[in-house]
C-alpha positions as CSV (number, residue, x, y, z in Angstrom):
1,X,40.5,-11.9,-30.5
2,X,40.6,-8.2,-31.3
3,X,38.6,-5.5,-29.7
4,X,35.9,-5.4,-32.4
5,X,35.3,-9.1,-32.2
6,X,35.0,-9.0,-28.5
7,X,32.5,-6.0,-28.7
8,X,30.5,-8.0,-31.2
9,X,30.3,-10.9,-28.9
10,X,29.2,-8.6,-26.3
11,X,26.7,-6.9,-28.4
12,X,25.0,-10.2,-29.4
13,X,25.0,-11.3,-26.0
14,X,23.4,-8.2,-24.7
15,X,20.8,-8.3,-27.6
16,X,19.8,-11.9,-26.7
17,X,19.8,-11.4,-22.7
18,X,17.6,-8.1,-22.9
19,X,15.2,-9.5,-25.5
20,X,14.6,-12.6,-23.5
21,X,14.4,-10.6,-20.1
22,X,11.9,-8.3,-21.8
23,X,9.7,-11.2,-23.1
24,X,9.7,-13.0,-19.8
25,X,8.8,-9.9,-17.9
26,X,6.0,-8.6,-20.2
27,X,4.6,-12.1,-21.4
28,X,5.2,-14.6,-18.7
29,X,5.3,-12.3,-15.5
30,X,8.8,-13.3,-14.5
31,X,11.6,-11.0,-13.7
32,X,15.0,-12.7,-14.7
33,X,16.9,-9.6,-13.9
34,X,16.9,-6.9,-11.6
35,X,15.8,-3.6,-12.8
36,X,19.3,-2.1,-12.3
37,X,21.0,-4.9,-14.1
38,X,18.5,-4.6,-17.0
39,X,19.3,-0.7,-17.3
40,X,22.9,-1.1,-17.0
41,X,22.9,-3.7,-19.7
42,X,20.8,-1.4,-21.8
43,X,23.2,1.4,-21.5
44,X,26.0,-0.7,-22.4
45,X,24.2,-1.9,-25.6
46,X,23.5,1.9,-26.3
47,X,27.2,2.7,-26.1
48,X,28.1,-0.2,-28.4
49,X,25.5,0.9,-30.8
50,X,27.0,4.4,-30.8
51,X,30.5,3.0,-31.4
52,X,29.2,0.7,-34.2
53,X,26.1,2.3,-35.9
54,X,25.9,-0.2,-38.5
55,X,25.0,-2.9,-35.8
56,X,22.0,-1.3,-34.6
57,X,19.0,-3.3,-35.5
58,X,15.5,-1.7,-36.4
59,X,13.9,-3.8,-33.4
60,X,16.9,-3.1,-31.0
61,X,16.0,-3.2,-27.3
62,X,17.3,0.5,-27.0
63,X,14.4,1.5,-29.5
64,X,11.4,-0.4,-28.2
65,X,9.0,0.1,-25.3
66,X,8.4,-3.6,-23.7
67,X,5.0,-4.8,-24.8
68,X,2.3,-6.5,-22.9
69,X,0.2,-7.1,-26.0
70,X,-1.7,-10.6,-26.2
71,X,-3.9,-12.3,-28.9
72,X,-6.8,-12.6,-26.6
73,X,-7.9,-8.9,-26.5
74,X,-8.8,-6.3,-29.1
75,X,-6.2,-3.6,-29.9
76,X,-6.6,0.1,-29.5
77,X,-4.3,2.8,-30.8
78,X,-3.2,5.4,-28.1
79,X,-4.1,9.0,-28.9
80,X,-0.7,10.0,-27.1
81,X,1.9,7.4,-27.0
82,X,2.5,5.6,-23.6
83,X,6.1,5.9,-23.2
84,X,8.1,4.6,-20.5
85,X,10.2,6.8,-18.3
86,X,14.1,6.6,-18.3
87,X,15.6,5.6,-15.2
88,X,18.4,7.0,-13.0
89,X,20.3,5.6,-10.1
90,X,22.3,8.2,-8.5
91,X,22.2,12.1,-7.4
92,X,24.6,12.5,-10.4
93,X,22.4,11.1,-13.0
94,X,19.3,13.0,-11.5
95,X,21.6,16.1,-11.8
96,X,22.5,15.4,-15.4
97,X,18.8,15.1,-16.3
98,X,17.8,18.4,-14.6
99,X,20.8,20.3,-16.5
100,X,19.7,18.7,-19.9
101,X,16.2,19.9,-19.3
102,X,17.2,23.5,-18.1
103,X,19.6,23.7,-21.1
104,X,16.6,22.9,-23.5
105,X,14.2,25.0,-21.5
106,X,15.9,27.6,-19.2
107,X,12.7,28.3,-17.4
108,X,12.4,24.6,-16.1
109,X,12.7,25.5,-12.4
110,X,9.9,23.5,-10.7
111,X,9.6,19.8,-10.3
112,X,7.0,17.5,-8.9
113,X,8.3,14.4,-7.1
114,X,5.8,11.3,-6.9
115,X,6.2,7.8,-5.6
116,X,6.8,5.4,-8.2
117,X,4.1,2.7,-7.7
118,X,5.4,-0.6,-8.8
119,X,2.3,-1.6,-10.6
120,X,0.9,-1.9,-14.1
121,X,0.1,1.3,-16.3
122,X,-3.4,1.8,-17.6
123,X,-5.3,4.4,-19.9
124,X,-9.0,5.1,-19.1
125,X,-11.1,7.0,-21.4
126,X,-14.2,9.1,-20.4
127,X,-16.8,10.5,-22.6
128,X,-18.9,13.4,-20.9
129,X,-17.8,11.9,-17.5
130,X,-18.8,8.2,-18.1
131,X,-16.0,5.4,-18.3
132,X,-16.2,4.2,-22.0
133,X,-12.9,2.3,-22.5
134,X,-9.8,1.1,-20.8
135,X,-6.6,0.0,-22.4
136,X,-3.1,-1.3,-21.3
137,X,0.1,0.2,-22.3
138,X,0.8,-2.6,-24.9
139,X,3.7,-1.6,-26.8
140,X,3.3,2.2,-26.4
141,X,1.7,2.8,-29.6
142,X,-1.3,0.4,-29.1
143,X,-2.7,-1.6,-26.3
144,X,-5.0,-4.4,-25.2
145,X,-8.6,-3.0,-24.4
146,X,-9.6,-4.5,-21.1
147,X,-12.7,-2.5,-20.2
148,X,-14.7,-5.2,-18.7
149,X,-12.1,-5.9,-16.4
150,X,-11.1,-2.5,-15.4
151,X,-14.8,-1.9,-14.4
152,X,-14.4,-4.3,-11.5
153,X,-11.8,-2.3,-9.9
154,X,-13.5,-0.2,-7.3
155,X,-11.1,2.5,-6.9
156,X,-11.8,3.5,-10.6
157,X,-14.8,5.7,-10.8
158,X,-17.2,4.8,-13.6
159,X,-18.9,8.3,-13.4
160,X,-16.8,11.4,-12.8
161,X,-17.4,14.4,-10.5
162,X,-17.3,17.8,-12.3
163,X,-16.0,16.0,-15.4
164,X,-15.1,18.2,-18.5
165,X,-17.5,17.5,-21.5
166,X,-16.6,15.6,-24.2
167,X,-13.3,13.2,-24.4
168,X,-10.8,12.9,-21.3
169,X,-8.0,10.3,-21.0
170,X,-6.7,9.5,-17.6
171,X,-3.6,7.3,-16.8
172,X,-2.4,5.7,-13.7
173,X,-1.2,2.8,-12.1
174,X,-2.9,-0.5,-11.0
175,X,-1.4,-2.0,-7.9
176,X,-2.0,-4.6,-5.2
177,X,-1.4,-4.3,-1.5
178,X,1.2,-6.5,0.0
179,X,-1.3,-7.8,2.5
180,X,-3.7,-8.8,-0.2
181,X,-0.9,-10.3,-2.3
182,X,0.0,-12.6,0.5
183,X,-3.4,-13.6,1.2
184,X,-4.1,-14.4,-2.6
185,X,-0.9,-16.6,-2.7
186,X,-1.9,-18.3,0.6
187,X,-5.3,-19.1,-1.1
188,X,-3.7,-20.3,-4.1
189,X,-1.3,-22.7,-2.3
190,X,-4.4,-24.3,-0.5
191,X,-5.8,-24.8,-3.8
192,X,-2.5,-26.4,-5.1
193,X,-2.3,-23.7,-7.8
194,X,0.6,-21.7,-8.9
195,X,1.4,-18.7,-6.9
196,X,2.6,-15.3,-8.1
197,X,6.1,-13.9,-8.0
198,X,5.3,-10.3,-6.9
199,X,2.3,-7.9,-6.7
200,X,3.1,-6.5,-10.0
201,X,3.2,-9.5,-11.9
202,X,-0.1,-10.6,-10.0
203,X,-1.8,-7.3,-11.5
204,X,-0.6,-7.9,-14.8
205,X,-2.0,-11.4,-15.0
206,X,-5.3,-10.2,-13.3
207,X,-6.0,-7.5,-15.8
208,X,-5.6,-10.2,-18.8
209,X,-8.0,-12.6,-17.2
210,X,-10.7,-13.7,-19.6
211,X,-13.5,-13.6,-17.1
212,X,-14.3,-10.3,-15.5
213,X,-16.0,-12.1,-12.4
214,X,-12.6,-13.9,-11.8
215,X,-10.8,-10.4,-12.2
216,X,-13.5,-8.8,-9.5
217,X,-12.1,-11.5,-7.0
218,X,-8.6,-9.9,-7.3
219,X,-8.0,-7.0,-4.9
220,X,-6.9,-4.5,-7.4
221,X,-6.1,-0.9,-6.5
222,X,-5.5,2.3,-8.6
223,X,-3.9,5.6,-8.5
224,X,-4.4,8.2,-11.1
225,X,-1.3,10.3,-11.9
226,X,-1.5,12.0,-15.4
227,X,-3.8,13.6,-18.0
228,X,-2.0,13.2,-21.3
229,X,-4.0,15.9,-23.4
230,X,-4.4,19.7,-22.5
231,X,-7.4,20.5,-20.3
232,X,-6.9,24.3,-19.6
233,X,-4.4,23.7,-16.7
234,X,-0.8,25.2,-16.6
235,X,0.9,22.9,-14.3
236,X,0.9,18.9,-13.6
237,X,0.4,19.6,-10.0
238,X,-2.9,21.2,-10.7
239,X,-3.9,18.1,-12.9
240,X,-3.0,15.9,-10.1
241,X,-5.6,18.1,-7.7
242,X,-8.1,18.0,-10.6
243,X,-7.8,14.3,-10.7
244,X,-8.7,14.2,-7.1
245,X,-11.5,16.4,-7.4
246,X,-13.1,14.4,-10.2
247,X,-13.1,11.3,-7.7
248,X,-9.7,9.5,-8.6
249,X,-7.5,8.2,-5.7
250,X,-4.2,10.0,-6.2
251,X,-0.9,9.7,-4.3
252,X,1.0,12.3,-2.4
253,X,3.4,14.6,-4.3
254,X,6.2,17.0,-3.4
255,X,7.4,20.3,-5.3
256,X,11.1,20.8,-5.8
257,X,13.2,23.6,-7.0
258,X,16.8,22.2,-7.2
259,X,18.7,18.8,-7.3
260,X,19.3,18.7,-3.5
261,X,15.6,19.4,-2.8
262,X,14.6,16.4,-5.1
263,X,17.2,14.1,-3.5
264,X,15.8,15.3,0.0
265,X,12.5,14.0,-1.1
266,X,13.8,10.9,-2.4
267,X,15.3,10.2,0.9
268,X,12.2,10.9,2.7
269,X,10.2,8.6,0.5
270,X,12.6,5.7,0.7
271,X,12.7,5.9,4.7
272,X,8.9,5.7,4.5
273,X,8.3,3.1,2.0
274,X,8.0,0.3,4.3
275,X,5.1,1.8,6.1
276,X,3.0,2.2,2.9
277,X,1.6,-1.3,2.6
278,X,2.0,-1.3,-1.3
279,X,5.1,-1.7,-3.3
280,X,6.9,1.3,-4.7
281,X,10.4,1.0,-6.3
282,X,11.7,4.6,-6.6
283,X,10.4,8.1,-7.3
284,X,9.1,9.9,-10.5
285,X,10.4,13.6,-11.2
286,X,8.3,15.5,-13.5
287,X,8.6,19.0,-15.0
288,X,5.6,20.8,-13.5
289,X,5.2,23.4,-16.3
290,X,2.7,21.7,-18.9
291,X,3.9,24.0,-21.7
292,X,7.6,23.3,-21.0
293,X,6.7,19.7,-21.1
294,X,5.5,20.0,-24.6
295,X,8.5,22.1,-25.6
296,X,11.0,19.4,-24.4
297,X,9.0,16.7,-26.1
298,X,10.1,13.0,-26.2
299,X,12.4,10.5,-27.6
300,X,11.1,7.4,-29.5
301,X,11.0,5.7,-25.9
302,X,10.8,8.5,-23.3
303,X,9.7,11.7,-22.3
304,X,12.4,14.4,-21.9
305,X,10.5,16.2,-19.0
306,X,10.5,13.2,-16.6
307,X,12.9,10.7,-15.0
308,X,12.5,7.8,-12.5
309,X,14.9,8.0,-9.7
310,X,15.2,4.0,-8.8
311,X,15.9,3.0,-5.2
312,X,18.8,0.4,-5.3
313,X,17.4,-3.1,-4.7
314,X,18.7,-4.2,-1.3
315,X,20.9,-7.5,-1.6
316,X,21.9,-10.0,0.9
317,X,24.2,-12.7,0.6
318,X,23.7,-16.4,2.0
319,X,24.2,-20.0,1.0
320,X,21.8,-22.5,-0.5
321,X,21.1,-25.4,1.9
322,X,18.7,-27.3,-0.4
323,X,16.3,-27.0,-3.3
324,X,12.4,-28.2,-2.9
325,X,10.0,-28.7,-5.6
326,X,6.5,-27.4,-5.3
327,X,4.0,-29.2,-7.5
328,X,0.8,-27.3,-8.5
329,X,-2.8,-28.9,-9.2
330,X,-1.9,-28.5,-12.8
331,X,1.4,-30.4,-12.5
332,X,3.6,-27.5,-13.1
333,X,6.8,-27.8,-10.8
334,X,8.3,-24.6,-9.2
335,X,12.0,-25.0,-7.7
336,X,12.4,-23.1,-4.5
337,X,15.8,-22.6,-2.7
338,X,16.0,-23.2,1.1
339,X,18.7,-20.7,2.3
340,X,20.8,-20.1,5.4
341,X,18.6,-17.4,7.2
342,X,19.7,-13.8,6.2
343,X,18.3,-10.5,7.1
344,X,16.8,-8.6,4.2
345,X,14.5,-5.5,4.0
346,X,13.3,-5.8,7.4
347,X,12.6,-9.6,7.5
348,X,14.5,-12.9,7.9
349,X,14.7,-14.6,4.5
350,X,14.9,-18.5,4.6
351,X,13.4,-19.4,1.1
352,X,13.6,-18.0,-2.4
353,X,11.7,-18.8,-5.5
354,X,13.6,-19.9,-8.6
355,X,10.5,-19.8,-10.9
356,X,11.4,-22.7,-13.3
357,X,14.1,-24.9,-14.3
358,X,15.3,-22.6,-17.0
359,X,16.1,-20.2,-14.3
360,X,18.1,-22.8,-12.4
361,X,20.1,-23.5,-15.5
362,X,20.6,-19.9,-16.3
363,X,22.0,-19.2,-12.8
364,X,24.0,-22.6,-12.9
365,X,22.8,-23.1,-9.3
366,X,24.0,-25.8,-7.1
367,X,23.5,-26.6,-3.3
368,X,26.2,-25.1,-1.3
369,X,26.5,-22.0,-3.6
370,X,26.8,-18.4,-2.1
371,X,23.9,-16.5,-3.8
372,X,22.9,-12.9,-4.0
373,X,19.1,-12.6,-2.7
374,X,16.9,-9.4,-3.5
375,X,13.6,-8.1,-2.8
376,X,13.5,-4.7,-4.3
377,X,10.3,-4.3,-6.0
378,X,9.7,-8.1,-5.4
379,X,7.9,-9.2,-2.3
380,X,9.0,-12.7,-2.6
381,X,12.8,-13.1,-2.4
382,X,14.6,-14.1,-5.5
383,X,18.2,-15.3,-6.1
384,X,19.7,-12.8,-8.8
385,X,23.5,-13.9,-8.5
386,X,25.7,-16.9,-7.9
387,X,29.1,-16.1,-6.7
388,X,30.9,-18.8,-8.6
389,X,34.1,-18.0,-7.0
390,X,32.8,-19.3,-3.7
391,X,31.5,-22.3,-4.9
392,X,32.8,-25.3,-2.9
393,X,34.7,-28.1,-4.5
394,X,32.6,-31.0,-5.8
395,X,29.2,-29.3,-5.9
């Protein structure tokens, strides 16, 4: 097989793998790959498309924002597209991002650093200070209108203090605290119902419930972090203060003026993440000057004035002792791996979810295998890797 044939086979494999991972993540609430593995696969696909431009498909995973759109809710077009933020995984990649921004806008010298909440993005519209509409990110261009469910979230004010007249859009993240997540799963287990994989997927499913009363029973929280349209301020940090004044819960932020300062803040956020009580998976870095944000603009998928520095998911290796099968009240069967106890992210891990039989087949998992287990943004441990070279004979 020549190199082009090998590249084509890998191109087709990546397309299938990334499409399926995106579908499972947004539609079924399952994360079959770690964020880092997904991003590295996406980068490899970008390189292949650059090498062979004719192979690039109109709906390539490299061109599209993942979509949470469903058929159950009305669709609303976003006035300003809700794009995803490109990820970085090292100081070198953060430095590349800053250099590119400064090359395009030499006055880009001040950066806002914020915790990256591991939740679900939300757009909320206010008219003369009153909440009138709430919409999911959807595919970035249009989202699902879920106003009635959002009205049940206590953190989100229905009437704003000192609000500007007319139209105002506020964007933020709906999330769930870890204690609330564990309590919800315990209650579902007692009712013999299917439990959730992690807080983020729990939030995504809760926001799409058809009955707002049921959504109200879910302990959802909210942080506001963005005003997408001009409201007379000069800096993003001023918008964060303005959001707080209007009655929104906002997260802490830090100001940096160099890559070294950005990475010092990232280290501080990483060291403190276990004490927060809610999941974060990195830090968002945004150019503070709003005029320069407009000057830098966006690609089809990402703003050029922001990046997400993702914390590397911690991974531990252990062996599979056995597999149990949990049967929910509806009859759904969930396989769960029993593991040789291993220390991971401050706790001893003895069990890891396998989600469904398709995942077992994808991993080609067998009792006795040595496996890589991650938490990362996940609260419930999951198996992300099987070390086939260590597989015992006869398994």
